[in-house]
Residue, then its C-alpha position, 0 to 999 in steps of 0.5 A: m539413515w537418510g530417509l529417517c533424517l528426511t522424515w524428521a526434517v519434514v516434521a520440523m518444517c510442518g512444525c514451523m508452518i504450524v507456528d507461522l499459521f498460529r502467529q498469523h491467525r493471532d495477528t489477523l484476529s487482532f487486526l480485524r477486531y480493531v477494524k470492527r471496533d474502529l468502524r463502530e466508533s467512527a460511526v458515532r464519533a462526535v464532530t468537533r472543529s473542522p480547521k482549514a485544510a489542504v489536500v495535496l495530490s502529486l501527479r506524474g502521468p495519467d491514472p485510470c480513475l483520476t477524473l473520479t478522484l478529482e470529482a470526488l474531492l470536489n464533493l467532500d463534506y468539509p467546510d473549508f479546504h482546497i486541493q493542491v495539485v503538483v505536476d513535474s512538467d507543464l507538458d504532462p498529459v495528466l493536466n488535460d484531465v485536471f483542467a477538464v475537472k477544474e473548468k467544470g466545477g473546481v475553479d476555486q478549489i483546485r490549484v495547480a502548480v508545476l514543480k520548480q526544483f528537481r532534487s536529484s537526491c529524492s524521488l519526484k514525488c518527494s520533491s512535489l510534496i515538499q513544494a506543495v507543503t512549503d507553498l501552502p497558505a499560513d492559515v492552513e492547519i491540516v495537510a492531507f495527502i491522497d494518491g491519484d488512484v484513490v476515489p474518496h467518499r464524502g466523509w473522507l477528509k472529515e474522517l481524517v481530521q476528527p481523530l487529530m482534533q480529538g488528540e487520538a494521534d499525530v498522524v491519521g491515515g487509511n490504506r487500500w483494499y483491492q476488489p479485482p474487476d477481473a480474474a487475472w492472476g496478477s489481480m488475484t495475487r495482489y488481492i491476497w498479498n495486500a491482506g497480509f501487507l495491510r495487517g503488517m503495516w497496522i502492526q508496525g504503525t506505518p502510514w500509507a501515503g495514498t490517504m493520510a493527514m496531519r497538522k502542518t505544525t507536526i510536519k515541521e516538528i518531526g522534520l519531515l520536509k528535510a527528511w523527504e529531501t533525501a528519500m525515495s519513499v514518502d510513507a516509509t520516511l514519514h514512519h521513520c520520522m514519527t518513530a524518531h520523535q515518538r509520534k502516534f499513528k492511527l489507522a482509521a478503518s473507515l478510510i481503508m479505500t477500495n481499489r478496483e483496478s486490474i494488473s497483470l502478474e508480470r506488472f505486479h511482480g515488478w511493482v512489488t519488487r520495486q516496493m521491496a527494493v525501496i524498503r531495503y534501502t529505507a532506514s526503518e528497521t521495522l520495515m526491514a523485518i518484513q523482508i526477513q519474514i518473507g524470506v523465512l516463508l520462501l524457505l518453507h515454500t521451497a524446502v518442503p517441495a524439495m523434501a517431497v521430491a527427495a522423499f519420492l526419489m528415495g522410495k519414501p512416498l508417504t513422507g513425500i505425500a505428507a510434505l505436500l499435504s502439509l503445504a497444501s493445508y497451509w495454503l488452504i488455511r491462509g485462503l480461509a483466513m481471507i474470507m474473514f478479511e473480506q467479510t470485515m472489509r465489507i462492513g466499511m464498504r457498506q457504511r460508505g454505500e459501496e458495492t460489495r459483490w465482486i466474487t465470480p465463479q472464475k475468481a473463486g476458482r483462482w482464489y486458492a491458487s493465488v494464495a500459493l502464487a502470492h508466496y512465490v511471487i513475493g518470495f522470489g521478489v525478495l531474492r531479486v531485490l538483493g541484487i537491485k541497486e536501481v529502480d524505475w518509477r514512472g519513467i524515471r530511473y533512481r539509484l538506491s543506496t543506504s546513504g540515500v537516493q540519486m535520480q539518474a536523469y529527469t525527463p518529462f512524462g512522455a510515455k504514450w498512454i492509452r486509456q484502459d479501464n481499471r488498469s493499474v499504472v505502476 
């Protein structure tokens, strides 16, 4: 009796995995078709007016590739723009990198400001962006935002602005695609995770704060600065404001930026758990759906192995083997889907003249295992998030609640920082 029930339970779980694979495959094909189409259209998109723009960069602590980021910004193919850098302390060592680039060739274009007002009701990044936007000259029409770990290509700003000028969207942005420089488990697992998250953000129409732009008037019309005053997340809050005011977001496929940083599995788990904790307390219901989906996947990935063990203990080896094979097949199909992702992302990289060959035998050997690992790392992260009420972000502790965020105490960035090539700062 119990053996028959277990067999049918395994069959039911296999059916759930098939349904999930079908859904993910459908969404993946839709996303990749969009990326290919947008890359073709961006290559022939007519250049219209290029209004005065500002690129806002909020910094706290150094980033491994910040010098490359600033140098690339100075080399943008755009007629009229400046770079507005905001740091929260004049003691921050990141200023050494900023002024080194500024003095070398960006005296006129790079403007540096120190945060004047520390709001305890939002993240330091939100406070910095509020000040940066508020202090912009009146003749600036376009506001672009970038993170310190993004190295833009020459057409980066132009590709953000042109869809705005042509009325394709109210907010235009990109996202990131990882090219792990090593075969570290954290780097490979993050690579797998990012593909699914990138697809999900496109489906939800969610911007990424690391590369995005909008008209300055749009910021005022949707009340973004006011919303940031009580926010932890820059982009999730923007998405909420856009949804409330029925504004359209466009993912520019040419702006899916390559990140070549490394990360350990422990640091990746901590980073993604913090991200999900912020999502949990964000007012966006669409982002909350991501956690529900991950929770379902975690159920599948724990229930099936448990059923396999139970089957072996009950003397039903065929049922146990069938359960394990179904899960292994699920991971294999998801791993093969990553090949489609990788091939499509390389189209944009080649258009930008970037190196696309990064997969070594060791990385390929960890590809399949990383697919399985990604499900467990993120799934158990969801469980951990249920008990998290406080998070650390670059040395600042924040208390999260459904009513907002509270910065516990402010201290300037003072962590001892040793430059390590290609190591993500989280």
